[in-house]
All heavy atoms as TSV, in Angstrom:
chain	resi	resn	atom	element	x	y	z
A	1	MET	N	N	0.841	-1.169	0.000
A	1	MET	CA	C	0.000	0.000	0.000
A	1	MET	C	C	0.898	1.248	0.000
A	1	MET	O	O	1.874	1.307	0.737
A	1	MET	CB	C	-0.892	-0.007	1.238
A	1	MET	CG	C	-1.704	1.251	1.353
A	1	MET	SD	S	-2.633	1.519	2.892
A	1	MET	CE	C	-3.078	-0.062	3.454
A	2	ILE	N	N	0.553	2.194	-0.825
A	2	ILE	CA	C	1.335	3.426	-0.885
A	2	ILE	C	C	0.769	4.424	0.117
A	2	ILE	O	O	-0.374	4.855	0.006
A	2	ILE	CB	C	1.334	4.027	-2.304
A	2	ILE	CG1	C	2.049	3.087	-3.266
A	2	ILE	CG2	C	2.010	5.389	-2.304
A	2	ILE	CD1	C	2.106	3.564	-4.690
A	3	ASN	N	N	1.589	4.733	1.121
A	3	ASN	CA	C	1.282	5.773	2.094
A	3	ASN	C	C	2.610	6.345	2.589
A	3	ASN	O	O	3.679	5.815	2.295
A	3	ASN	CB	C	0.399	5.243	3.244
A	3	ASN	CG	C	1.039	4.112	4.004
A	3	ASN	OD1	O	2.216	4.158	4.345
A	3	ASN	ND2	N	0.267	3.070	4.284
A	4	VAL	N	N	2.551	7.430	3.314
A	4	VAL	CA	C	3.764	8.139	3.737
A	4	VAL	C	C	4.670	7.248	4.577
A	4	VAL	O	O	5.890	7.264	4.412
A	4	VAL	CB	C	3.392	9.440	4.495
A	4	VAL	CG1	C	4.625	10.091	5.080
A	4	VAL	CG2	C	2.683	10.403	3.563
A	5	GLU	N	N	4.088	6.465	5.448
A	5	GLU	CA	C	4.898	5.584	6.299
A	5	GLU	C	C	5.672	4.574	5.458
A	5	GLU	O	O	6.876	4.374	5.657
A	5	GLU	CB	C	4.008	4.858	7.308
A	5	GLU	CG	C	4.804	4.006	8.280
A	5	GLU	CD	C	3.912	3.370	9.341
A	5	GLU	OE1	O	2.961	4.016	9.788
A	5	GLU	OE2	O	4.205	2.224	9.712
A	6	ASN	N	N	5.001	3.937	4.502
A	6	ASN	CA	C	5.666	2.953	3.644
A	6	ASN	C	C	6.721	3.612	2.758
A	6	ASN	O	O	7.805	3.051	2.562
A	6	ASN	CB	C	4.656	2.194	2.793
A	6	ASN	CG	C	3.880	1.177	3.595
A	6	ASN	OD1	O	4.284	0.778	4.680
A	6	ASN	ND2	N	2.744	0.773	3.072
A	7	ILE	N	N	6.414	4.781	2.235
A	7	ILE	CA	C	7.387	5.474	1.378
A	7	ILE	C	C	8.647	5.784	2.183
A	7	ILE	O	O	9.763	5.614	1.693
A	7	ILE	CB	C	6.783	6.739	0.757
A	7	ILE	CG1	C	5.664	6.361	-0.220
A	7	ILE	CG2	C	7.864	7.549	0.027
A	7	ILE	CD1	C	4.852	7.536	-0.720
A	8	GLY	N	N	8.499	6.186	3.413
A	8	GLY	CA	C	9.652	6.434	4.278
A	8	GLY	C	C	10.473	5.164	4.496
A	8	GLY	O	O	11.702	5.195	4.481
A	9	THR	N	N	9.789	4.055	4.694
A	9	THR	CA	C	10.471	2.762	4.865
A	9	THR	C	C	11.213	2.393	3.588
A	9	THR	O	O	12.378	1.963	3.638
A	9	THR	CB	C	9.447	1.668	5.220
A	9	THR	OG1	O	8.823	2.021	6.459
A	9	THR	CG2	C	10.113	0.310	5.355
A	10	TRP	N	N	10.569	2.566	2.451
A	10	TRP	CA	C	11.210	2.238	1.166
A	10	TRP	C	C	12.417	3.139	0.923
A	10	TRP	O	O	13.438	2.692	0.410
A	10	TRP	CB	C	10.223	2.359	0.020
A	10	TRP	CG	C	9.011	1.482	0.141
A	10	TRP	CD1	C	8.919	0.289	0.796
A	10	TRP	CD2	C	7.716	1.732	-0.389
A	10	TRP	NE1	N	7.639	-0.207	0.702
A	10	TRP	CE2	C	6.882	0.654	-0.028
A	10	TRP	CE3	C	7.165	2.770	-1.139
A	10	TRP	CZ2	C	5.545	0.581	-0.399
A	10	TRP	CZ3	C	5.824	2.693	-1.502
A	10	TRP	CH2	C	5.028	1.604	-1.140
A	11	ALA	N	N	12.297	4.411	1.315
A	11	ALA	CA	C	13.422	5.340	1.167
A	11	ALA	C	C	14.614	4.848	1.983
A	11	ALA	O	O	15.758	4.931	1.540
A	11	ALA	CB	C	13.009	6.753	1.588
A	12	GLY	N	N	14.349	4.324	3.155
A	12	GLY	CA	C	15.419	3.760	3.975
A	12	GLY	C	C	16.092	2.578	3.302
A	12	GLY	O	O	17.314	2.433	3.349
A	13	LEU	N	N	15.306	1.732	2.658
A	13	LEU	CA	C	15.865	0.577	1.946
A	13	LEU	C	C	16.739	1.027	0.779
A	13	LEU	O	O	17.822	0.469	0.547
A	13	LEU	CB	C	14.744	-0.335	1.445
A	13	LEU	CG	C	13.932	-1.052	2.524
A	13	LEU	CD1	C	12.740	-1.771	1.888
A	13	LEU	CD2	C	14.805	-2.022	3.296
A	14	VAL	N	N	16.299	2.036	0.048
A	14	VAL	CA	C	17.081	2.564	-1.068
A	14	VAL	C	C	18.366	3.206	-0.559
A	14	VAL	O	O	19.450	2.960	-1.095
A	14	VAL	CB	C	16.244	3.563	-1.910
A	14	VAL	CG1	C	17.121	4.352	-2.869
A	14	VAL	CG2	C	15.152	2.817	-2.663
A	15	TRP	N	N	18.259	4.021	0.482
A	15	TRP	CA	C	19.442	4.670	1.040
A	15	TRP	C	C	20.455	3.628	1.507
A	15	TRP	O	O	21.650	3.740	1.231
A	15	TRP	CB	C	19.044	5.587	2.202
A	15	TRP	CG	C	20.176	6.471	2.628
A	15	TRP	CD1	C	20.437	7.726	2.187
A	15	TRP	CD2	C	21.212	6.154	3.569
A	15	TRP	NE1	N	21.574	8.209	2.792
A	15	TRP	CE2	C	22.069	7.261	3.643
A	15	TRP	CE3	C	21.498	5.033	4.351
A	15	TRP	CZ2	C	23.188	7.287	4.474
A	15	TRP	CZ3	C	22.614	5.067	5.166
A	15	TRP	CH2	C	23.445	6.186	5.218
A	16	ASN	N	N	19.983	2.592	2.210
A	16	ASN	CA	C	20.882	1.534	2.685
A	16	ASN	C	C	21.536	0.790	1.531
A	16	ASN	O	O	22.726	0.461	1.600
A	16	ASN	CB	C	20.144	0.558	3.595
A	16	ASN	CG	C	19.851	1.142	4.957
A	16	ASN	OD1	O	20.587	1.991	5.445
A	16	ASN	ND2	N	18.768	0.703	5.565
A	17	ALA	N	N	20.795	0.515	0.472
A	17	ALA	CA	C	21.360	-0.177	-0.685
A	17	ALA	C	C	22.467	0.651	-1.320
A	17	ALA	O	O	23.531	0.127	-1.672
A	17	ALA	CB	C	20.264	-0.492	-1.707
A	18	LEU	N	N	22.242	1.954	-1.457
A	18	LEU	CA	C	23.263	2.831	-2.030
A	18	LEU	C	C	24.461	2.976	-1.092
A	18	LEU	O	O	25.608	2.979	-1.529
A	18	LEU	CB	C	22.673	4.206	-2.349
A	18	LEU	CG	C	21.713	4.245	-3.527
A	18	LEU	CD1	C	20.963	5.566	-3.553
A	18	LEU	CD2	C	22.456	4.018	-4.834
A	19	ASN	N	N	24.199	3.081	0.190
A	19	ASN	CA	C	25.276	3.201	1.169
A	19	ASN	C	C	26.135	1.932	1.184
A	19	ASN	O	O	27.359	2.012	1.226
A	19	ASN	CB	C	24.698	3.482	2.553
A	19	ASN	CG	C	25.758	3.820	3.555
A	19	ASN	OD1	O	26.560	4.731	3.339
A	19	ASN	ND2	N	25.781	3.098	4.661
A	20	ASP	N	N	25.495	0.780	1.139
A	20	ASP	CA	C	26.222	-0.488	1.128
A	20	ASP	C	C	27.060	-0.646	-0.135
A	20	ASP	O	O	28.166	-1.187	-0.094
A	20	ASP	CB	C	25.266	-1.675	1.251
A	20	ASP	CG	C	24.616	-1.775	2.624
A	20	ASP	OD1	O	25.077	-1.098	3.568
A	20	ASP	OD2	O	23.637	-2.534	2.751
A	21	ALA	N	N	26.538	-0.168	-1.262
A	21	ALA	CA	C	27.240	-0.299	-2.544
A	21	ALA	C	C	28.466	0.607	-2.611
A	21	ALA	O	O	29.432	0.305	-3.300
A	21	ALA	CB	C	26.300	0.018	-3.701
A	22	GLN	N	N	28.418	1.741	-1.932
A	22	GLN	CA	C	29.516	2.716	-1.939
A	22	GLN	C	C	29.887	3.175	-3.349
A	22	GLN	O	O	31.046	3.488	-3.622
A	22	GLN	CB	C	30.750	2.135	-1.235
A	22	GLN	CG	C	30.572	1.923	0.252
A	22	GLN	CD	C	30.430	3.233	1.010
A	22	GLN	OE1	O	31.289	4.099	0.894
A	22	GLN	NE2	N	29.354	3.374	1.745
A	23	LYS	N	N	28.901	3.162	-4.241
A	23	LYS	CA	C	29.095	3.635	-5.613
A	23	LYS	C	C	27.723	3.912	-6.211
A	23	LYS	O	O	26.701	3.565	-5.635
A	23	LYS	CB	C	29.833	2.599	-6.464
A	23	LYS	CG	C	29.049	1.311	-6.660
A	23	LYS	CD	C	29.753	0.359	-7.592
A	23	LYS	CE	C	28.837	-0.825	-7.902
A	23	LYS	NZ	N	29.361	-1.642	-8.971
A	24	ALA	N	N	27.739	4.526	-7.382
A	24	ALA	CA	C	26.489	4.773	-8.102
A	24	ALA	C	C	25.926	3.441	-8.601
A	24	ALA	O	O	26.674	2.549	-8.987
A	24	ALA	CB	C	26.724	5.711	-9.272
A	25	LEU	N	N	24.617	3.338	-8.555
A	25	LEU	CA	C	23.931	2.161	-9.080
A	25	LEU	C	C	22.937	2.596	-10.146
A	25	LEU	O	O	22.342	3.668	-10.035
A	25	LEU	CB	C	23.162	1.435	-7.963
A	25	LEU	CG	C	23.965	0.835	-6.818
A	25	LEU	CD1	C	23.013	0.241	-5.772
A	25	LEU	CD2	C	24.929	-0.220	-7.313
A	26	THR	N	N	22.755	1.765	-11.147
A	26	THR	CA	C	21.712	2.026	-12.121
A	26	THR	C	C	20.369	1.734	-11.457
A	26	THR	O	O	20.317	1.066	-10.411
A	26	THR	CB	C	21.858	1.136	-13.375
A	26	THR	OG1	O	21.673	-0.234	-12.977
A	26	THR	CG2	C	23.209	1.326	-14.051
A	27	LEU	N	N	19.306	2.219	-12.052
A	27	LEU	CA	C	17.982	1.942	-11.497
A	27	LEU	C	C	17.733	0.440	-11.418
A	27	LEU	O	O	17.159	-0.049	-10.439
A	27	LEU	CB	C	16.900	2.622	-12.332
A	27	LEU	CG	C	16.887	4.149	-12.292
A	27	LEU	CD1	C	15.765	4.683	-13.178
A	27	LEU	CD2	C	16.756	4.678	-10.883
A	28	LYS	N	N	18.192	-0.291	-12.419
A	28	LYS	CA	C	18.018	-1.748	-12.424
A	28	LYS	C	C	18.777	-2.385	-11.267
A	28	LYS	O	O	18.243	-3.238	-10.553
A	28	LYS	CB	C	18.490	-2.325	-13.760
A	28	LYS	CG	C	18.261	-3.801	-13.913
A	28	LYS	CD	C	18.680	-4.286	-15.284
A	28	LYS	CE	C	18.431	-5.773	-15.431
A	28	LYS	NZ	N	18.791	-6.254	-16.763
A	29	GLU	N	N	20.023	-1.960	-11.057
A	29	GLU	CA	C	20.824	-2.496	-9.953
A	29	GLU	C	C	20.215	-2.117	-8.609
A	29	GLU	O	O	20.179	-2.934	-7.681
A	29	GLU	CB	C	22.254	-1.968	-10.028
A	29	GLU	CG	C	23.047	-2.472	-11.206
A	29	GLU	CD	C	24.344	-1.721	-11.411
A	29	GLU	OE1	O	24.457	-0.535	-11.021
A	29	GLU	OE2	O	25.273	-2.334	-11.989
A	30	LEU	N	N	19.738	-0.894	-8.516
A	30	LEU	CA	C	19.153	-0.407	-7.272
A	30	LEU	C	C	17.874	-1.165	-6.935
A	30	LEU	O	O	17.638	-1.516	-5.780
A	30	LEU	CB	C	18.880	1.096	-7.372
A	30	LEU	CG	C	18.364	1.774	-6.121
A	30	LEU	CD1	C	19.267	1.517	-4.927
A	30	LEU	CD2	C	18.206	3.261	-6.373
A	31	ARG	N	N	17.091	-1.437	-7.934
A	31	ARG	CA	C	15.856	-2.195	-7.709
A	31	ARG	C	C	16.178	-3.584	-7.180
A	31	ARG	O	O	15.553	-4.081	-6.248
A	31	ARG	CB	C	15.043	-2.276	-8.990
A	31	ARG	CG	C	13.718	-2.950	-8.769
A	31	ARG	CD	C	12.785	-2.767	-9.950
A	31	ARG	NE	N	11.677	-3.668	-9.774
A	31	ARG	CZ	C	11.322	-4.590	-10.641
A	31	ARG	NH1	N	11.963	-4.714	-11.777
A	31	ARG	NH2	N	10.313	-5.372	-10.400
A	32	LYS	N	N	17.186	-4.215	-7.764
A	32	LYS	CA	C	17.594	-5.553	-7.324
A	32	LYS	C	C	18.152	-5.504	-5.896
A	32	LYS	O	O	17.809	-6.341	-5.065
A	32	LYS	CB	C	18.644	-6.119	-8.278
A	32	LYS	CG	C	19.054	-7.529	-7.973
A	32	LYS	CD	C	20.020	-8.062	-9.012
A	32	LYS	CE	C	20.430	-9.485	-8.689
A	32	LYS	NZ	N	21.373	-10.015	-9.667
A	33	ALA	N	N	18.984	-4.507	-5.609
A	33	ALA	CA	C	19.610	-4.399	-4.288
A	33	ALA	C	C	18.593	-4.079	-3.194
A	33	ALA	O	O	18.709	-4.565	-2.070
A	33	ALA	CB	C	20.710	-3.344	-4.315
A	34	SER	N	N	17.608	-3.266	-3.514
A	34	SER	CA	C	16.614	-2.853	-2.511
A	34	SER	C	C	15.451	-3.834	-2.409
A	34	SER	O	O	14.693	-3.799	-1.443
A	34	SER	CB	C	16.073	-1.464	-2.836
A	34	SER	OG	O	15.326	-1.479	-4.042
A	35	LYS	N	N	15.288	-4.680	-3.423
A	35	LYS	CA	C	14.203	-5.659	-3.479
A	35	LYS	C	C	12.814	-5.008	-3.470
A	35	LYS	O	O	11.852	-5.554	-2.949
A	35	LYS	CB	C	14.326	-6.675	-2.358
A	35	LYS	CG	C	15.606	-7.477	-2.431
A	35	LYS	CD	C	15.730	-8.469	-1.326
A	35	LYS	CE	C	17.018	-9.248	-1.536
A	35	LYS	NZ	N	17.705	-9.560	-0.331
A	36	LEU	N	N	12.749	-3.810	-4.065
A	36	LEU	CA	C	11.483	-3.093	-4.148
A	36	LEU	C	C	10.852	-3.257	-5.519
A	36	LEU	O	O	11.547	-3.499	-6.509
A	36	LEU	CB	C	11.706	-1.601	-3.882
A	36	LEU	CG	C	12.118	-1.220	-2.471
A	36	LEU	CD1	C	12.483	0.253	-2.418
A	36	LEU	CD2	C	11.016	-1.532	-1.473
A	37	LYS	N	N	9.545	-3.086	-5.573
A	37	LYS	CA	C	8.842	-3.025	-6.848
A	37	LYS	C	C	9.163	-1.681	-7.493
A	37	LYS	O	O	9.587	-0.737	-6.814
A	37	LYS	CB	C	7.330	-3.157	-6.631
A	37	LYS	CG	C	6.938	-4.486	-6.042
A	37	LYS	CD	C	5.452	-4.505	-5.727
A	37	LYS	CE	C	5.085	-5.809	-5.040
A	37	LYS	NZ	N	3.704	-5.809	-4.572
A	38	VAL	N	N	8.944	-1.570	-8.793
A	38	VAL	CA	C	9.283	-0.349	-9.525
A	38	VAL	C	C	8.610	0.875	-8.898
A	38	VAL	O	O	9.268	1.885	-8.637
A	38	VAL	CB	C	8.906	-0.476	-11.025
A	38	VAL	CG1	C	9.092	0.850	-11.738
A	38	VAL	CG2	C	9.738	-1.549	-11.691
A	39	ASN	N	N	7.299	0.813	-8.664
A	39	ASN	CA	C	6.588	1.961	-8.106
A	39	ASN	C	C	7.081	2.321	-6.714
A	39	ASN	O	O	7.174	3.501	-6.367
A	39	ASN	CB	C	5.076	1.705	-8.071
A	39	ASN	CG	C	4.464	1.709	-9.447
A	39	ASN	OD1	O	5.038	2.214	-10.395
A	39	ASN	ND2	N	3.282	1.131	-9.556
A	40	GLU	N	N	7.401	1.314	-5.913
A	40	GLU	CA	C	7.914	1.563	-4.573
A	40	GLU	C	C	9.260	2.285	-4.641
A	40	GLU	O	O	9.510	3.239	-3.907
A	40	GLU	CB	C	8.065	0.247	-3.812
A	40	GLU	CG	C	6.754	-0.441	-3.534
A	40	GLU	CD	C	6.889	-1.861	-3.036
A	40	GLU	OE1	O	7.997	-2.447	-3.117
A	40	GLU	OE2	O	5.881	-2.400	-2.547
A	41	MET	N	N	10.130	1.818	-5.543
A	41	MET	CA	C	11.438	2.427	-5.690
A	41	MET	C	C	11.319	3.868	-6.173
A	41	MET	O	O	12.010	4.758	-5.681
A	41	MET	CB	C	12.325	1.628	-6.639
A	41	MET	CG	C	13.758	2.143	-6.679
A	41	MET	SD	S	14.797	1.260	-7.834
A	41	MET	CE	C	14.130	1.818	-9.386
A	42	HIS	N	N	10.421	4.120	-7.111
A	42	HIS	CA	C	10.247	5.485	-7.617
A	42	HIS	C	C	9.744	6.418	-6.514
A	42	HIS	O	O	10.196	7.570	-6.423
A	42	HIS	CB	C	9.306	5.493	-8.815
A	42	HIS	CG	C	9.928	4.901	-10.032
A	42	HIS	ND1	N	9.209	4.645	-11.173
A	42	HIS	CD2	C	11.194	4.508	-10.305
A	42	HIS	CE1	C	10.005	4.126	-12.095
A	42	HIS	NE2	N	11.216	4.031	-11.579
A	43	CYS	N	N	8.837	5.944	-5.681
A	43	CYS	CA	C	8.372	6.756	-4.546
A	43	CYS	C	C	9.541	7.057	-3.616
A	43	CYS	O	O	9.713	8.201	-3.162
A	43	CYS	CB	C	7.276	6.023	-3.775
A	43	CYS	SG	S	5.693	5.911	-4.620
A	44	ALA	N	N	10.351	6.047	-3.325
A	44	ALA	CA	C	11.500	6.219	-2.435
A	44	ALA	C	C	12.512	7.191	-3.023
A	44	ALA	O	O	13.052	8.047	-2.304
A	44	ALA	CB	C	12.160	4.864	-2.171
A	45	LEU	N	N	12.772	7.096	-4.316
A	45	LEU	CA	C	13.703	8.011	-4.966
A	45	LEU	C	C	13.199	9.445	-4.896
A	45	LEU	O	O	13.976	10.378	-4.661
A	45	LEU	CB	C	13.939	7.603	-6.420
A	45	LEU	CG	C	14.751	6.326	-6.636
A	45	LEU	CD1	C	14.717	5.927	-8.102
A	45	LEU	CD2	C	16.172	6.486	-6.141
A	46	GLY	N	N	11.910	9.634	-5.077
A	46	GLY	CA	C	11.329	10.969	-4.977
A	46	GLY	C	C	11.502	11.541	-3.585
A	46	GLY	O	O	11.855	12.713	-3.418
A	47	TRP	N	N	11.279	10.727	-2.586
A	47	TRP	CA	C	11.423	11.144	-1.184
A	47	TRP	C	C	12.861	11.599	-0.925
A	47	TRP	O	O	13.106	12.675	-0.396
A	47	TRP	CB	C	11.061	9.964	-0.290
A	47	TRP	CG	C	11.185	10.166	1.186
A	47	TRP	CD1	C	12.341	10.374	1.902
A	47	TRP	CD2	C	10.134	10.160	2.142
A	47	TRP	NE1	N	12.066	10.475	3.230
A	47	TRP	CE2	C	10.705	10.340	3.409
A	47	TRP	CE3	C	8.764	9.987	2.041
A	47	TRP	CZ2	C	9.950	10.367	4.576
A	47	TRP	CZ3	C	8.026	10.012	3.208
A	47	TRP	CH2	C	8.612	10.212	4.448
A	48	LEU	N	N	13.826	10.734	-1.308
A	48	LEU	CA	C	15.237	11.035	-1.056
A	48	LEU	C	C	15.727	12.210	-1.901
A	48	LEU	O	O	16.539	13.014	-1.432
A	48	LEU	CB	C	16.092	9.793	-1.317
A	48	LEU	CG	C	15.867	8.646	-0.321
A	48	LEU	CD1	C	16.549	7.379	-0.817
A	48	LEU	CD2	C	16.353	9.022	1.063
A	49	ALA	N	N	15.224	12.332	-3.116
A	49	ALA	CA	C	15.609	13.464	-3.970
A	49	ALA	C	C	15.109	14.769	-3.359
A	49	ALA	O	O	15.838	15.770	-3.324
A	49	ALA	CB	C	15.055	13.282	-5.376
A	50	LYS	N	N	13.892	14.781	-2.863
A	50	LYS	CA	C	13.325	15.978	-2.241
A	50	LYS	C	C	14.131	16.394	-1.020
A	50	LYS	O	O	14.295	17.578	-0.745
A	50	LYS	CB	C	11.860	15.712	-1.851
A	50	LYS	CG	C	11.184	16.845	-1.153
A	50	LYS	CD	C	10.994	18.040	-2.052
A	50	LYS	CE	C	10.168	19.096	-1.318
A	50	LYS	NZ	N	10.368	20.411	-1.866
A	51	GLU	N	N	14.679	15.411	-0.308
A	51	GLU	CA	C	15.512	15.692	0.862
A	51	GLU	C	C	16.940	16.085	0.477
A	51	GLU	O	O	17.749	16.374	1.344
A	51	GLU	CB	C	15.546	14.476	1.792
A	51	GLU	CG	C	14.233	14.218	2.497
A	51	GLU	CD	C	14.316	13.085	3.507
A	51	GLU	OE1	O	15.247	12.254	3.428
A	51	GLU	OE2	O	13.435	13.029	4.377
A	52	GLY	N	N	17.254	16.057	-0.819
A	52	GLY	CA	C	18.580	16.440	-1.282
A	52	GLY	C	C	19.659	15.413	-0.991
A	52	GLY	O	O	20.828	15.761	-0.870
A	53	LYS	N	N	19.289	14.152	-0.919
A	53	LYS	CA	C	20.239	13.111	-0.545
A	53	LYS	C	C	20.794	12.316	-1.723
A	53	LYS	O	O	21.630	11.440	-1.529
A	53	LYS	CB	C	19.588	12.155	0.452
A	53	LYS	CG	C	19.262	12.850	1.761
A	53	LYS	CD	C	18.732	11.908	2.791
A	53	LYS	CE	C	18.480	12.686	4.081
A	53	LYS	NZ	N	17.948	11.845	5.132
A	54	LEU	N	N	20.344	12.622	-2.947
A	54	LEU	CA	C	20.760	11.827	-4.098
A	54	LEU	C	C	21.370	12.670	-5.207
A	54	LEU	O	O	21.027	13.838	-5.380
A	54	LEU	CB	C	19.555	11.080	-4.685
A	54	LEU	CG	C	18.822	10.100	-3.785
A	54	LEU	CD1	C	17.639	9.505	-4.536
A	54	LEU	CD2	C	19.749	9.011	-3.281
A	55	ASN	N	N	22.243	12.031	-5.958
A	55	ASN	CA	C	22.748	12.558	-7.223
A	55	ASN	C	C	22.232	11.640	-8.321
A	55	ASN	O	O	22.173	10.418	-8.133
A	55	ASN	CB	C	24.280	12.536	-7.258
A	55	ASN	CG	C	24.890	13.523	-6.307
A	55	ASN	OD1	O	24.454	14.659	-6.222
A	55	ASN	ND2	N	25.898	13.081	-5.584
A	56	PHE	N	N	21.888	12.222	-9.454
A	56	PHE	CA	C	21.428	11.453	-10.607
A	56	PHE	C	C	22.321	11.772	-11.795
A	56	PHE	O	O	22.728	12.922	-11.977
A	56	PHE	CB	C	19.981	11.832	-10.973
A	56	PHE	CG	C	18.974	11.461	-9.924
A	56	PHE	CD1	C	18.610	12.367	-8.935
A	56	PHE	CD2	C	18.375	10.215	-9.922
A	56	PHE	CE1	C	17.681	12.042	-7.961
A	56	PHE	CE2	C	17.442	9.873	-8.952
A	56	PHE	CZ	C	17.094	10.793	-7.971
A	57	ALA	N	N	22.622	10.753	-12.588
A	57	ALA	CA	C	23.397	10.937	-13.806
A	57	ALA	C	C	22.830	10.009	-14.869
A	57	ALA	O	O	22.438	8.880	-14.575
A	57	ALA	CB	C	24.871	10.617	-13.565
A	58	GLU	N	N	22.773	10.513	-16.101
A	58	GLU	CA	C	22.298	9.675	-17.192
A	58	GLU	C	C	23.446	8.817	-17.682
A	58	GLU	O	O	24.450	9.325	-18.168
A	58	GLU	CB	C	21.748	10.539	-18.324
A	58	GLU	CG	C	20.413	11.151	-17.969
A	58	GLU	CD	C	19.727	11.736	-19.179
A	58	GLU	OE1	O	19.582	11.033	-20.187
A	58	GLU	OE2	O	19.354	12.909	-19.092
A	59	GLY	N	N	23.306	7.514	-17.529
A	59	GLY	CA	C	24.285	6.569	-18.032
A	59	GLY	C	C	23.980	6.231	-19.479
A	59	GLY	O	O	23.063	6.783	-20.088
A	60	LYS	N	N	24.742	5.304	-20.019
A	60	LYS	CA	C	24.567	4.904	-21.411
A	60	LYS	C	C	23.181	4.305	-21.658
A	60	LYS	O	O	22.510	4.669	-22.606
A	60	LYS	CB	C	25.652	3.904	-21.795
A	60	LYS	CG	C	25.626	3.486	-23.230
A	60	LYS	CD	C	26.760	2.539	-23.546
A	60	LYS	CE	C	26.697	2.103	-24.990
A	60	LYS	NZ	N	27.730	1.135	-25.323
A	61	ASP	N	N	22.775	3.395	-20.777
A	61	ASP	CA	C	21.500	2.700	-20.973
A	61	ASP	C	C	20.504	2.894	-19.832
A	61	ASP	O	O	19.383	2.415	-19.914
A	61	ASP	CB	C	21.746	1.193	-21.131
A	61	ASP	CG	C	22.567	0.870	-22.360
A	61	ASP	OD1	O	22.318	1.489	-23.416
A	61	ASP	OD2	O	23.455	0.008	-22.259
A	62	ASP	N	N	20.912	3.567	-18.763
A	62	ASP	CA	C	20.051	3.681	-17.603
A	62	ASP	C	C	20.482	4.905	-16.787
A	62	ASP	O	O	21.580	5.419	-16.967
A	62	ASP	CB	C	20.190	2.413	-16.736
A	62	ASP	CG	C	19.000	2.154	-15.818
A	62	ASP	OD1	O	18.128	3.040	-15.696
A	62	ASP	OD2	O	18.954	1.072	-15.215
A	63	ILE	N	N	19.644	5.332	-15.902
A	63	ILE	CA	C	19.983	6.424	-14.986
A	63	ILE	C	C	20.780	5.832	-13.832
A	63	ILE	O	O	20.462	4.744	-13.324
A	63	ILE	CB	C	18.700	7.099	-14.458
A	63	ILE	CG1	C	17.965	7.782	-15.610
A	63	ILE	CG2	C	19.011	8.095	-13.348
A	63	ILE	CD1	C	16.591	8.294	-15.260
A	64	GLU	N	N	21.833	6.537	-13.418
A	64	GLU	CA	C	22.636	6.110	-12.281
A	64	GLU	C	C	22.311	7.002	-11.088
A	64	GLU	O	O	22.156	8.224	-11.233
A	64	GLU	CB	C	24.115	6.188	-12.606
A	64	GLU	CG	C	24.510	5.219	-13.691
A	64	GLU	CD	C	25.987	5.289	-14.043
A	64	GLU	OE1	O	26.674	6.245	-13.632
A	64	GLU	OE2	O	26.476	4.367	-14.711
A	65	VAL	N	N	22.234	6.400	-9.917
A	65	VAL	CA	C	21.890	7.112	-8.689
A	65	VAL	C	C	22.993	6.880	-7.676
A	65	VAL	O	O	23.486	5.755	-7.528
A	65	VAL	CB	C	20.551	6.599	-8.112
A	65	VAL	CG1	C	20.149	7.380	-6.880
A	65	VAL	CG2	C	19.456	6.632	-9.162
A	66	SER	N	N	23.366	7.928	-6.958
A	66	SER	CA	C	24.345	7.800	-5.879
A	66	SER	C	C	23.940	8.720	-4.738
A	66	SER	O	O	23.128	9.628	-4.906
A	66	SER	CB	C	25.755	8.149	-6.365
A	66	SER	OG	O	25.812	9.484	-6.801
A	67	LEU	N	N	24.533	8.473	-3.575
A	67	LEU	CA	C	24.289	9.332	-2.418
A	67	LEU	C	C	25.118	10.595	-2.549
A	67	LEU	O	O	26.220	10.573	-3.078
A	67	LEU	CB	C	24.649	8.609	-1.127
A	67	LEU	CG	C	23.794	7.396	-0.763
A	67	LEU	CD1	C	24.335	6.745	0.488
A	67	LEU	CD2	C	22.336	7.782	-0.577
A	68	ARG	N	N	24.593	11.706	-2.049
A	68	ARG	CA	C	25.350	12.974	-2.028
A	68	ARG	C	C	26.348	12.947	-0.923
A	68	ARG	O	O	26.208	12.388	0.081
A	68	ARG	CB	C	24.405	14.141	-1.786
A	68	ARG	CG	C	23.810	14.604	-3.028
A	68	ARG	CD	C	23.160	15.933	-2.870
A	68	ARG	NE	N	22.824	16.256	-4.245
A	68	ARG	CZ	C	22.457	17.399	-4.677
A	68	ARG	NH1	N	22.341	18.391	-3.856
A	68	ARG	NH2	N	22.180	17.600	-5.916
């Protein structure tokens, strides 16, 4: 279910996946590492982006995300 509490939890999973990786991950890699569904991951990315915690870069075939 999509609600603020769940989005916050998903944001934590995304942040932890990026922190553990210690490098930029593609959206595909991030989805696999966080074990989230696409919509859940997108909600989490929006949350973290709004908080200013992410960097985004366009890769060759996918968007890359890293922690600021």
